[in-house]
PADOTOR-555250 format. One record per atom (N, C-alpha, C, CB): x, y, z; residue number from 1; atom name. Coordinates in pm, whole numbers, m for minus. Glycine has a CB too. Layout:
NODE,X,Y,Z,NUM,CA .
...
END
This chain:
NODE,m6548,8151,3352,1,N .
NODE,m6558,8250,3247,1,CA .
NODE,m6556,8181,3111,1,C .
NODE,m6444,8354,3258,1,CB .
NODE,m6654,8207,3029,2,N .
NODE,m6659,8150,2894,2,CA .
NODE,m6584,8244,2801,2,C .
NODE,m6807,8129,2846,2,CB .
NODE,m6499,8188,2719,3,N .
NODE,m6420,8267,2624,3,CA .
NODE,m6512,8327,2518,3,C .
NODE,m6311,8180,2558,3,CB .
NODE,m6480,8446,2469,4,N .
NODE,m6563,8516,2371,4,CA .
NODE,m6572,8442,2237,4,C .
NODE,m6510,8655,2349,4,CB .
NODE,m6471,8366,2199,5,N .
NODE,m6467,8306,2067,5,CA .
NODE,m6528,8166,2062,5,C .
NODE,m6325,8300,2019,5,CB .
NODE,m6638,8146,2130,6,N .
NODE,m6702,8014,2132,6,CA .
NODE,m6742,7974,1990,6,C .
NODE,m6825,8014,2225,6,CB .
NODE,m6781,8069,1908,7,N .
NODE,m6818,8040,1769,7,CA .
NODE,m6699,7983,1693,7,C .
NODE,m6872,8167,1698,7,CB .
NODE,m6580,8041,1715,8,N .
NODE,m6459,7989,1652,8,CA .
NODE,m6428,7848,1701,8,C .
NODE,m6340,8081,1679,8,CB .
NODE,m6447,7823,1831,9,N .
NODE,m6422,7689,1886,9,CA .
NODE,m6514,7586,1821,9,C .
NODE,m6441,7688,2039,9,CB .
NODE,m6640,7620,1811,10,N .
NODE,m6736,7527,1750,10,CA .
NODE,m6699,7501,1605,10,C .
NODE,m6880,7584,1759,10,CB .
NODE,m6665,7607,1532,11,N .
NODE,m6624,7592,1392,11,CA .
NODE,m6502,7498,1381,11,C .
NODE,m6591,7730,1330,11,CB .
NODE,m6403,7517,1468,12,N .
NODE,m6283,7432,1463,12,CA .
NODE,m6315,7287,1496,12,C .
NODE,m6179,7485,1560,12,CB .
NODE,m6404,7264,1592,13,N .
NODE,m6440,7127,1628,13,CA .
NODE,m6516,7057,1515,13,C .
NODE,m6524,7127,1755,13,CB .
NODE,m6594,7132,1439,14,N .
NODE,m6672,7074,1331,14,CA .
NODE,m6593,7065,1200,14,C .
NODE,m6798,7154,1309,14,CB .
NODE,m6478,7129,1194,15,N .
NODE,m6395,7129,1074,15,CA .
NODE,m6325,6993,1063,15,C .
NODE,m6291,7245,1078,15,CB .
NODE,m6354,6914,956,16,N .
NODE,m6296,6779,946,16,CA .
NODE,m6144,6778,935,16,C .
NODE,m6354,6709,827,16,CB .
NODE,m6082,6891,901,17,N .
NODE,m5935,6893,895,17,CA .
NODE,m5874,6926,1031,17,C .
NODE,m5887,6995,790,17,CB .
NODE,m5956,6964,1128,18,N .
NODE,m5905,6997,1262,18,CA .
NODE,m5961,6901,1366,18,C .
NODE,m5941,7143,1299,18,CB .
NODE,m6087,6916,1400,19,N .
NODE,m6149,6828,1499,19,CA .
NODE,m6105,6856,1641,19,C .
NODE,m6119,6686,1465,19,CB .
NODE,m6053,6971,1666,20,N .
NODE,m6011,7007,1800,20,CA .
NODE,m6010,7160,1811,20,C .
NODE,m5870,6948,1835,20,CB .
NODE,m5997,7209,1931,21,N .
NODE,m5980,7352,1952,21,CA .
NODE,m5860,7371,2042,21,C .
NODE,m6109,7418,2014,21,CB .
NODE,m5775,7464,2006,22,N .
NODE,m5656,7494,2085,22,CA .
NODE,m5672,7636,2136,22,C .
NODE,m5524,7477,2001,22,CB .
NODE,m5655,7655,2263,23,N .
NODE,m5679,7785,2322,23,CA .
NODE,m5558,7828,2404,23,C .
NODE,m5805,7783,2409,23,CB .
NODE,m5482,7922,2350,24,N .
NODE,m5369,7977,2426,24,CA .
NODE,m5423,8063,2541,24,C .
NODE,m5275,8062,2335,24,CB .
NODE,m5359,8054,2654,25,N .
NODE,m5396,8138,2767,25,CA .
NODE,m5523,8095,2838,25,C .
NODE,m5412,8277,2722,25,CB .
NODE,m5572,7973,2810,26,N .
NODE,m5695,7927,2877,26,CA .
NODE,m5673,7919,3028,26,C .
NODE,m5739,7789,2821,26,CB .
NODE,m5556,7870,3067,27,N .
NODE,m5518,7869,3209,27,CA .
NODE,m5409,7972,3231,27,C .
NODE,m5470,7728,3253,27,CB .
NODE,m5411,8031,3347,28,N .
NODE,m5300,8119,3385,28,CA .
NODE,m5180,8031,3417,28,C .
NODE,m5339,8211,3507,28,CB .
NODE,m5058,8080,3397,29,N .
NODE,m4939,7999,3427,29,CA .
NODE,m4940,7941,3568,29,C .
NODE,m4815,8083,3408,29,CB .
NODE,m4987,8019,3667,30,N .
NODE,m4993,7970,3804,30,CA .
NODE,m5088,7851,3817,30,C .
NODE,m5038,8083,3898,30,CB .
NODE,m5201,7859,3747,31,N .
NODE,m5298,7749,3750,31,CA .
NODE,m5236,7622,3690,31,C .
NODE,m5427,7786,3674,31,CB .
NODE,m5171,7638,3576,32,N .
NODE,m5111,7522,3509,32,CA .
NODE,m5004,7458,3595,32,C .
NODE,m5052,7563,3373,32,CB .
NODE,m4919,7539,3658,33,N .
NODE,m4813,7485,3744,33,CA .
NODE,m4870,7413,3865,33,C .
NODE,m4719,7596,3789,33,CB .
NODE,m4974,7470,3925,34,N .
NODE,m5037,7407,4042,34,CA .
NODE,m5099,7274,4001,34,C .
NODE,m5145,7501,4103,34,CB .
NODE,m5163,7270,3884,35,N .
NODE,m5224,7146,3838,35,CA .
NODE,m5116,7039,3811,35,C .
NODE,m5307,7171,3710,35,CB .
NODE,m5007,7080,3746,36,N .
NODE,m4896,6986,3724,36,CA .
NODE,m4844,6932,3857,36,C .
NODE,m4782,7054,3646,36,CB .
NODE,m4832,7019,3953,37,N .
NODE,m4785,6979,4086,37,CA .
NODE,m4881,6879,4151,37,C .
NODE,m4769,7103,4177,37,CB .
NODE,m5012,6906,4141,38,N .
NODE,m5112,6813,4195,38,CA .
NODE,m5103,6677,4126,38,C .
NODE,m5255,6872,4179,38,CB .
NODE,m5087,6676,3993,39,N .
NODE,m5074,6550,3919,39,CA .
NODE,m4947,6476,3959,39,C .
NODE,m5074,6577,3766,39,CB .
NODE,m4836,6546,3973,40,N .
NODE,m4710,6484,4012,40,CA .
NODE,m4722,6420,4150,40,C .
NODE,m4595,6587,4010,40,CB .
NODE,m4788,6489,4242,41,N .
NODE,m4808,6435,4377,41,CA .
NODE,m4891,6306,4370,41,C .
NODE,m4878,6539,4469,41,CB .
NODE,m4996,6307,4287,42,N .
NODE,m5079,6188,4272,42,CA .
NODE,m4997,6071,4215,42,C .
NODE,m5200,6218,4180,42,CB .
NODE,m4913,6101,4115,43,N .
NODE,m4829,5996,4056,43,CA .
NODE,m4737,5933,4159,43,C .
NODE,m4746,6053,3941,43,CB .
NODE,m4688,6011,4253,44,N .
NODE,m4595,5962,4353,44,CA .
NODE,m4662,5889,4468,44,C .
NODE,m4514,6075,4407,44,CB .
NODE,m4790,5917,4492,45,N .
NODE,m4853,5863,4613,45,CA .
NODE,m4959,5755,4588,45,C .
NODE,m4916,5974,4688,45,CB .
NODE,m5010,5743,4466,46,N .
NODE,m5121,5649,4446,46,CA .
NODE,m5075,5504,4439,46,C .
NODE,m5196,5685,4319,46,CB .
NODE,m5163,5418,4481,47,N .
NODE,m5141,5273,4467,47,CA .
NODE,m5230,5218,4356,47,C .
NODE,m5169,5200,4601,47,CB .
NODE,m5316,5305,4300,48,N .
NODE,m5410,5260,4197,48,CA .
NODE,m5348,5277,4059,48,C .
NODE,m5543,5339,4206,48,CB .
NODE,m5269,5178,4019,49,N .
NODE,m5211,5175,3884,49,CA .
NODE,m5263,5048,3818,49,C .
NODE,m5051,5178,3889,49,CB .
NODE,m5343,5066,3713,50,N .
NODE,m5410,4954,3649,50,CA .
NODE,m5358,4932,3507,50,C .
NODE,m5560,4977,3646,50,CB .
NODE,m5359,4806,3468,51,N .
NODE,m5320,4769,3332,51,CA .
NODE,m5436,4792,3234,51,C .
NODE,m5275,4621,3327,51,CB .
NODE,m5558,4781,3284,52,N .
NODE,m5678,4803,3202,52,CA .
NODE,m5742,4936,3240,52,C .
NODE,m5779,4687,3219,52,CB .
NODE,m5811,4996,3143,53,N .
NODE,m5880,5123,3168,53,CA .
NODE,m6014,5094,3235,53,C .
NODE,m5900,5203,3035,53,CB .
NODE,m6041,5162,3344,54,N .
NODE,m6166,5150,3419,54,CA .
NODE,m6246,5277,3393,54,C .
NODE,m6141,5127,3574,54,CB .
NODE,m6309,5285,3277,55,N .
NODE,m6374,5409,3232,55,CA .
NODE,m6475,5467,3329,55,C .
NODE,m6441,5384,3102,55,CB .
NODE,m6540,5385,3406,56,N .
NODE,m6647,5436,3491,56,CA .
NODE,m6608,5434,3639,56,C .
NODE,m6774,5356,3471,56,CB .
NODE,m6478,5440,3664,57,N .
NODE,m6430,5446,3802,57,CA .
NODE,m6471,5579,3863,57,C .
NODE,m6277,5426,3808,57,CB .
NODE,m6511,5576,3986,58,N .
NODE,m6545,5699,4058,58,CA .
NODE,m6425,5749,4137,58,C .
NODE,m6666,5675,4152,58,CB .
NODE,m6311,5682,4127,59,N .
NODE,m6188,5721,4197,59,CA .
NODE,m6079,5746,4095,59,C .
NODE,m6145,5613,4298,59,CB .
NODE,m5990,5839,4125,60,N .
NODE,m5876,5867,4038,60,CA .
NODE,m5784,5745,4032,60,C .
NODE,m5798,5991,4088,60,CB .
NODE,m5723,5723,3917,61,N .
NODE,m5628,5614,3903,61,CA .
NODE,m5534,5642,3788,61,C .
NODE,m5701,5481,3881,61,CB .
NODE,m5430,5560,3778,62,N .
NODE,m5335,5568,3668,62,CA .
NODE,m5352,5444,3583,62,C .
NODE,m5187,5581,3720,62,CB .
NODE,m5356,5463,3451,63,N .
NODE,m5354,5352,3357,63,CA .
NODE,m5214,5347,3296,63,C .
NODE,m5465,5368,3245,63,CB .
NODE,m5155,5230,3302,64,N .
NODE,m5026,5206,3238,64,CA .
NODE,m5023,5060,3197,64,C .
NODE,m4906,5242,3333,64,CB .
NODE,m5010,5031,3066,65,N .
NODE,m5010,4891,3024,65,CA .
NODE,m4895,4812,3086,65,C .
NODE,m5003,4881,2872,65,CB .
NODE,m4792,4882,3132,66,N .
NODE,m4677,4816,3195,66,CA .
NODE,m4683,4824,3348,66,C .
NODE,m4548,4879,3146,66,CB .
NODE,m4790,4885,3399,67,N .
NODE,m4807,4908,3542,67,CA .
NODE,m4689,4982,3603,67,C .
NODE,m4826,4776,3615,67,CB .
NODE,m4629,5069,3523,68,N .
NODE,m4516,5149,3570,68,CA .
NODE,m4539,5294,3530,68,C .
NODE,m4380,5096,3514,68,CB .
NODE,m4485,5385,3607,69,N .
NODE,m4491,5527,3577,69,CA .
NODE,m4346,5576,3566,69,C .
NODE,m4571,5607,3686,69,CB .
NODE,m4296,5577,3443,70,N .
NODE,m4158,5621,3417,70,CA .
NODE,m4162,5722,3302,70,C .
NODE,m4064,5499,3382,70,CB .
NODE,m4156,5851,3334,71,N .
NODE,m4161,5953,3227,71,CA .
NODE,m4053,5930,3122,71,C .
NODE,m4146,6093,3286,71,CB .
NODE,m4094,5944,2996,72,N .
NODE,m4001,5927,2885,72,CA .
NODE,m3978,5783,2845,72,C .
NODE,m3872,5988,2920,72,CB .
NODE,m4027,5690,2924,73,N .
NODE,m4009,5547,2895,73,CA .
NODE,m4141,5478,2867,73,C .
NODE,m3938,5478,3011,73,CB .
NODE,m4241,5507,2948,74,N .
NODE,m4371,5441,2936,74,CA .
NODE,m4481,5545,2918,74,C .
NODE,m4400,5354,3060,74,CB .
NODE,m4581,5511,2837,75,N .
NODE,m4700,5595,2825,75,CA .
NODE,m4791,5560,2942,75,C .
NODE,m4772,5574,2687,75,CB .
NODE,m4846,5662,3004,76,N .
NODE,m4944,5639,3111,76,CA .
NODE,m5041,5754,3112,76,C .
NODE,m4874,5624,3249,76,CB .
NODE,m5156,5731,3173,77,N .
NODE,m5261,5832,3183,77,CA .
NODE,m5311,5840,3326,77,C .
NODE,m5378,5801,3086,77,CB .
NODE,m5341,5961,3366,78,N .
NODE,m5412,5981,3491,78,CA .
NODE,m5558,6002,3455,78,C .
NODE,m5353,6104,3574,78,CB .
NODE,m5645,5921,3512,79,N .
NODE,m5790,5940,3496,79,CA .
NODE,m5841,6001,3625,79,C .
NODE,m5864,5803,3463,79,CB .
NODE,m5903,6118,3614,80,N .
NODE,m5953,6188,3731,80,CA .
NODE,m6104,6199,3725,80,C .
NODE,m5889,6327,3742,80,CB .
NODE,m6169,6132,3817,81,N .
NODE,m6314,6137,3826,81,CA .
NODE,m6354,6267,3894,81,C .
NODE,m6370,6015,3903,81,CB .
NODE,m6454,6334,3839,82,N .
NODE,m6500,6458,3900,82,CA .
NODE,m6573,6433,4031,82,C .
NODE,m6590,6534,3804,82,CB .
NODE,m6602,6305,4059,83,N .
NODE,m6666,6271,4185,83,CA .
NODE,m6565,6249,4297,83,C .
NODE,m6751,6147,4168,83,CB .
NODE,m6437,6236,4261,84,N .
NODE,m6332,6221,4361,84,CA .
NODE,m6294,6359,4414,84,C .
NODE,m6207,6147,4301,84,CB .
NODE,m6227,6364,4527,85,N .
NODE,m6188,6492,4587,85,CA .
NODE,m6055,6538,4530,85,C .
NODE,m6178,6478,4741,85,CB .
NODE,m6048,6668,4495,86,N .
NODE,m5927,6729,4443,86,CA .
NODE,m5904,6861,4516,86,C .
NODE,m5937,6752,4288,86,CB .
NODE,m5788,6920,4496,87,N .
NODE,m5762,7049,4559,87,CA .
NODE,m5860,7152,4502,87,C .
NODE,m5614,7094,4534,87,CB .
NODE,m5882,7259,4576,88,N .
NODE,m5977,7362,4529,88,CA .
NODE,m5927,7425,4398,88,C .
NODE,m5996,7471,4637,88,CB .
NODE,m5795,7437,4382,89,N .
NODE,m5740,7491,4257,89,CA .
NODE,m5771,7399,4140,89,C .
NODE,m5588,7512,4269,89,CB .
NODE,m5752,7268,4159,90,N .
NODE,m5779,7171,4052,90,CA .
NODE,m5927,7167,4021,90,C .
NODE,m5729,7031,4091,90,CB .
NODE,m6012,7171,4121,91,N .
NODE,m6156,7171,4095,91,CA .
NODE,m6200,7297,4021,91,C .
NODE,m6234,7159,4227,91,CB .
NODE,m6135,7410,4047,92,N .
NODE,m6166,7533,3974,92,CA .
NODE,m6129,7518,3826,92,C .
NODE,m6092,7654,4036,92,CB .
NODE,m6016,7452,3798,93,N .
NODE,m5976,7427,3659,93,CA .
NODE,m6077,7336,3591,93,C .
NODE,m5834,7364,3653,93,CB .
NODE,m6119,7229,3660,94,N .
NODE,m6218,7138,3603,94,CA .
NODE,m6348,7213,3572,94,C .
NODE,m6246,7020,3700,94,CB .
NODE,m6392,7300,3663,95,N .
NODE,m6513,7379,3639,95,CA .
NODE,m6498,7468,3516,95,C .
NODE,m6547,7465,3761,95,CB .
NODE,m6381,7527,3501,96,N .
NODE,m6353,7614,3387,96,CA .
NODE,m6357,7534,3256,96,C .
NODE,m6214,7681,3403,96,CB .
NODE,m6297,7414,3257,97,N .
NODE,m6297,7330,3136,97,CA .
NODE,m6437,7284,3103,97,C .
NODE,m6204,7209,3155,97,CB .
NODE,m6513,7240,3204,98,N .
NODE,m6647,7189,3179,98,CA .
NODE,m6741,7299,3131,98,C .
NODE,m6703,7125,3305,98,CB .
NODE,m6725,7421,3181,99,N .
NODE,m6813,7528,3134,99,CA .
NODE,m6789,7556,2986,99,C .
NODE,m6792,7657,3217,99,CB .
NODE,m6663,7548,2943,100,N .
NODE,m6633,7565,2801,100,CA .
NODE,m6691,7449,2720,100,C .
NODE,m6481,7575,2778,100,CB .
NODE,m6670,7327,2766,101,N .
NODE,m6724,7209,2697,101,CA .
NODE,m6876,7218,2688,101,C .
NODE,m6683,7080,2770,101,CB .
NODE,m6941,7256,2796,102,N .
NODE,m7087,7264,2797,102,CA .
NODE,m7138,7369,2699,102,C .
NODE,m7137,7297,2938,102,CB .
NODE,m7068,7482,2690,103,N .
NODE,m7110,7587,2596,103,CA .
NODE,m7096,7540,2452,103,C .
NODE,m7026,7715,2618,103,CB .
NODE,m6988,7468,2422,104,N .
NODE,m6969,7415,2287,104,CA .
NODE,m7072,7307,2257,104,C .
NODE,m6825,7359,2270,104,CB .
NODE,m7093,7218,2352,105,N .
NODE,m7182,7104,2331,105,CA .
NODE,m7329,7145,2318,105,C .
NODE,m7167,7007,2446,105,CB .
NODE,m7364,7259,2373,106,N .
NODE,m7503,7305,2369,106,CA .
NODE,m7562,7300,2227,106,C .
NODE,m7512,7447,2424,106,CB .
NODE,m7480,7330,2128,107,N .
NODE,m7529,7334,1990,107,CA .
NODE,m7564,7194,1938,107,C .
NODE,m7426,7398,1900,107,CB .
NODE,m7509,7089,2000,108,N .
NODE,m7534,6953,1953,108,CA .
NODE,m7645,6882,2029,108,C .
NODE,m7408,6872,1962,108,CB .
NODE,m7687,6937,2142,109,N .
NODE,m7783,6866,2226,109,CA .
NODE,m7922,6857,2164,109,C .
NODE,m7793,6933,2358,109,CB .
NODE,m7948,6932,2057,110,N .
NODE,m8077,6920,1989,110,CA .
NODE,m8080,6797,1900,110,C .
NODE,m8105,7047,1906,110,CB .
NODE,m7966,6736,1874,111,N .
NODE,m7957,6616,1789,111,CA .
NODE,m7982,6492,1875,111,C .
NODE,m7818,6608,1718,111,CB .
NODE,m8089,6419,1844,112,N .
NODE,m8127,6301,1921,112,CA .
NODE,m8018,6194,1925,112,C .
NODE,m8253,6241,1866,112,CB .
NODE,m7949,6174,1813,113,N .
NODE,m7841,6073,1810,113,CA .
NODE,m7728,6112,1904,113,C .
NODE,m7787,6056,1666,113,CB .
NODE,m7695,6239,1906,114,N .
NODE,m7589,6285,1995,114,CA .
NODE,m7630,6268,2141,114,C .
NODE,m7554,6432,1966,114,CB .
NODE,m7754,6310,2174,115,N .
NODE,m7802,6295,2311,115,CA .
NODE,m7801,6149,2353,115,C .
NODE,m7945,6352,2325,115,CB .
NODE,m7842,6060,2263,116,N .
NODE,m7844,5917,2295,116,CA .
NODE,m7703,5864,2320,116,C .
NODE,m7911,5837,2181,116,CB .
NODE,m7606,5913,2242,117,N .
NODE,m7470,5866,2261,117,CA .
NODE,m7411,5914,2394,117,C .
NODE,m7381,5913,2146,117,CB .
NODE,m7465,6022,2450,118,N .
NODE,m7416,6077,2577,118,CA .
NODE,m7477,6008,2698,118,C .
NODE,m7446,6225,2584,118,CB .
NODE,m7590,5939,2678,119,N .
NODE,m7657,5876,2793,119,CA .
NODE,m7565,5774,2859,119,C .
NODE,m7787,5808,2749,119,CB .
NODE,m7561,5777,2989,120,N .
NODE,m7481,5680,3063,120,CA .
NODE,m7334,5719,3077,120,C .
NODE,m7491,5547,2998,120,CB .
NODE,m7291,5823,3009,121,N .
NODE,m7152,5866,3023,121,CA .
NODE,m7140,5959,3143,121,C .
NODE,m7102,5938,2893,121,CB .
NODE,m7020,5973,3193,122,N .
NODE,m6998,6068,3300,122,CA .
NODE,m6871,6147,3270,122,C .
NODE,m6989,5997,3438,122,CB .
NODE,m6852,6257,3340,123,N .
NODE,m6739,6345,3314,123,CA .
NODE,m6616,6300,3392,123,C .
NODE,m6774,6489,3349,123,CB .
NODE,m6503,6299,3324,124,N .
NODE,m6375,6277,3390,124,CA .
NODE,m6268,6352,3312,124,C .
NODE,m6341,6125,3398,124,CB .
NODE,m6154,6369,3373,125,N .
NODE,m6042,6438,3310,125,CA .
NODE,m5933,6334,3288,125,C .
NODE,m5990,6559,3396,125,CB .
NODE,m5872,6340,3172,126,N .
NODE,m5765,6245,3138,126,CA .
NODE,m5639,6324,3104,126,C .
NODE,m5808,6152,3019,126,CB .
NODE,m5530,6291,3169,127,N .
NODE,m5401,6353,3141,127,CA .
NODE,m5309,6242,3091,127,C .
NODE,m5341,6425,3269,127,CB .
NODE,m5250,6262,2975,128,N .
NODE,m5164,6158,2916,128,CA .
NODE,m5022,6209,2903,128,C .
NODE,m5218,6114,2778,128,CB .
NODE,m4928,6123,2937,129,N .
NODE,m4788,6150,2907,129,CA .
NODE,m4738,6034,2821,129,C .
NODE,m4702,6167,3038,129,CB .
NODE,m4669,6069,2715,130,N .
NODE,m4625,5967,2620,130,CA .
NODE,m4481,5929,2646,130,C .
NODE,m4641,6017,2476,130,CB .
NODE,m4455,5800,2637,131,N .
NODE,m4320,5748,2654,131,CA .
NODE,m4246,5753,2523,131,C .
NODE,m4323,5606,2709,131,CB .
NODE,m4179,5646,2490,132,N .
NODE,m4104,5638,2366,132,CA .
NODE,m4198,5645,2246,132,C .
NODE,m4020,5510,2361,132,CB .
NODE,m4147,5693,2134,133,N .
NODE,m4228,5704,2013,133,CA .
NODE,m4282,5567,1973,133,C .
NODE,m4146,5765,1898,133,CB .
NODE,m4409,5565,1935,134,N .
NODE,m4472,5441,1892,134,CA .
NODE,m4566,5470,1776,134,C .
NODE,m4549,5373,2010,134,CB .
NODE,m4631,5368,1725,135,N .
NODE,m4725,5384,1615,135,CA .
NODE,m4848,5464,1658,135,C .
NODE,m4767,5248,1562,135,CB .
NODE,m4877,5467,1786,136,N .
NODE,m4993,5540,1834,136,CA .
NODE,m5117,5453,1835,136,C .
NODE,m5016,5663,1748,136,CB .
NODE,m5232,5518,1852,137,N .
NODE,m5358,5445,1857,137,CA .
NODE,m5441,5480,1734,137,C .
NODE,m5435,5478,1987,137,CB .
NODE,m5537,5396,1705,138,N .
NODE,m5625,5422,1591,138,CA .
NODE,m5709,5546,1617,138,C .
NODE,m5716,5301,1563,138,CB .
NODE,m5755,5608,1509,139,N .
NODE,m5843,5723,1520,139,CA .
NODE,m5969,5683,1595,139,C .
NODE,m5877,5781,1381,139,CB .
NODE,m6011,5767,1690,140,N .
NODE,m6131,5737,1770,140,CA .
NODE,m6189,5868,1823,140,C .
NODE,m6097,5640,1887,140,CB .
NODE,m6310,5859,1878,141,N .
NODE,m6377,5976,1936,141,CA .
NODE,m6364,5975,2087,141,C .
NODE,m6526,5981,1895,141,CB .
NODE,m6341,6089,2145,142,N .
NODE,m6349,6108,2290,142,CA .
NODE,m6460,6210,2312,142,C .
NODE,m6211,6157,2353,142,CB .
NODE,m6538,6189,2415,143,N .
NODE,m6642,6286,2449,143,CA .
NODE,m6589,6376,2557,143,C .
NODE,m6773,6217,2494,143,CB .
END
């Protein structure tokens, strides 16, 4: 289901003081809890914890510069490839997110530079948990 306020989302993404869209109620509480549960299970069972980011991996993995997953102590990310197998609930969430992204992105696909920058990229989901407070990372673009 595409949200009715797609125009507002596009406006917020193009606004240089925002650069993001925040949507309350995008997921139902049950969906969010199930997704958290799926992520927690992956954190406990995976052997794929890498120090370097493998952006084009076709398999889910965890990135942690310390090769450890300790909430509140270390920053780590789960990279989820849409080509890997996930629960039907998680795949439904991914479909919901991608349909929103696709609707927003449609307005930019007429721009040749934007289309060229998208070539060779693939879709994945990234979940980040932050450890202790740090300086953070430099400003950058995520597609």
